[in-house]
C-alpha positions as CSV (number, residue, x, y, z in Angstrom):
1,X,-25.5,-17.4,-36.7
2,X,-27.0,-20.4,-35.1
3,X,-29.1,-20.4,-31.9
4,X,-26.2,-21.7,-29.9
5,X,-23.9,-18.9,-31.2
6,X,-26.6,-16.3,-30.4
7,X,-26.8,-17.6,-26.8
8,X,-23.0,-17.6,-26.4
9,X,-22.7,-14.1,-27.7
10,X,-25.5,-12.8,-25.4
11,X,-23.8,-14.5,-22.4
12,X,-20.4,-13.0,-23.4
13,X,-21.9,-9.5,-23.6
14,X,-23.7,-9.9,-20.3
15,X,-20.4,-11.1,-18.7
16,X,-18.5,-8.1,-20.1
17,X,-21.3,-5.7,-18.8
18,X,-20.8,-7.2,-15.4
19,X,-17.0,-6.9,-15.6
20,X,-17.4,-3.3,-16.7
21,X,-19.7,-2.5,-13.7
22,X,-17.3,-4.2,-11.3
23,X,-14.3,-2.2,-12.7
24,X,-16.3,1.0,-12.4
25,X,-17.3,0.3,-8.8
26,X,-13.7,-0.6,-7.9
27,X,-12.4,2.7,-9.5
28,X,-14.9,4.7,-7.5
29,X,-13.9,3.0,-4.2
30,X,-10.3,3.7,-4.9
31,X,-11.0,7.3,-5.6
32,X,-13.0,7.6,-2.4
33,X,-10.4,5.8,-0.2
34,X,-8.3,8.1,1.9
35,X,-4.8,6.9,2.1
36,X,-2.8,7.9,5.2
37,X,-0.9,11.0,4.4
38,X,2.6,11.1,5.9
39,X,5.8,12.5,4.6
40,X,9.0,10.6,5.5
41,X,11.1,13.7,4.8
42,X,9.5,15.2,8.0
43,X,10.6,12.3,10.1
44,X,14.0,12.2,11.9
45,X,16.0,9.2,10.5
46,X,19.3,7.8,11.7
47,X,21.7,5.8,9.7
48,X,22.3,2.3,10.9
49,X,23.7,-1.0,9.8
50,X,22.3,-4.5,10.3
51,X,22.9,-8.0,9.2
52,X,21.4,-7.1,5.7
53,X,23.4,-3.9,5.3
54,X,22.8,-0.2,5.7
55,X,19.4,1.2,6.5
56,X,17.8,4.0,8.3
57,X,15.7,3.9,11.5
58,X,13.5,6.2,13.4
59,X,12.0,6.5,16.9
60,X,10.6,10.0,16.3
61,X,7.5,9.0,18.4
62,X,6.5,12.6,19.4
63,X,6.2,13.5,15.7
64,X,2.7,13.4,14.2
65,X,4.1,12.3,10.9
66,X,5.8,9.3,12.6
67,X,2.6,8.4,14.4
68,X,0.6,8.4,11.1
69,X,3.4,6.3,9.4
70,X,3.3,3.8,12.3
71,X,-0.5,3.4,12.0
72,X,-0.2,2.9,8.3
73,X,2.5,0.3,8.8
74,X,0.3,-1.5,11.4
75,X,-2.5,-1.6,9.0
76,X,-0.2,-3.4,6.5
77,X,1.0,-6.0,9.0
78,X,4.1,-4.0,9.8
79,X,5.6,-3.8,6.4
80,X,5.1,-1.7,3.2
81,X,6.8,-0.2,0.2
82,X,6.3,3.4,-0.6
83,X,8.1,5.8,-3.0
84,X,11.0,3.4,-3.5
85,X,11.6,2.6,0.1
86,X,10.7,-0.5,2.1
87,X,9.5,0.3,5.6
88,X,9.0,-2.1,8.5
89,X,8.3,-2.0,12.3
90,X,10.8,-3.5,14.6
91,X,9.7,-6.1,17.2
92,X,9.6,-3.4,20.0
93,X,6.6,-1.9,18.1
94,X,8.0,1.7,18.3
95,X,11.0,1.7,16.0
96,X,10.6,1.9,12.2
97,X,13.3,1.0,9.7
98,X,13.5,1.9,6.0
99,X,15.8,0.8,3.2
100,X,15.9,2.0,-0.4
101,X,14.6,-0.7,-2.8
102,X,17.0,-1.5,-5.5
């Protein structure tokens, strides 16, 4: 190997070590993150129909599961996908809709 090849190999190995450290740190942060825990099966949903077809909606505001879901949605700018459903907050801020993703 030439001197230039040695330097390039050393630089590549240092880069890969840095990537490995970054991935390890990211994995640790993900493990430590506490995701909001809410169960949509414990929320009262009503069937509805809108301009985009059928969906379900809930205004089960006195339900702690609903409140946790609403906070989670607010943390994701009012929209998120979870377990095959797309959830969103209506403009009134207290109604949540959900629709099965196809």
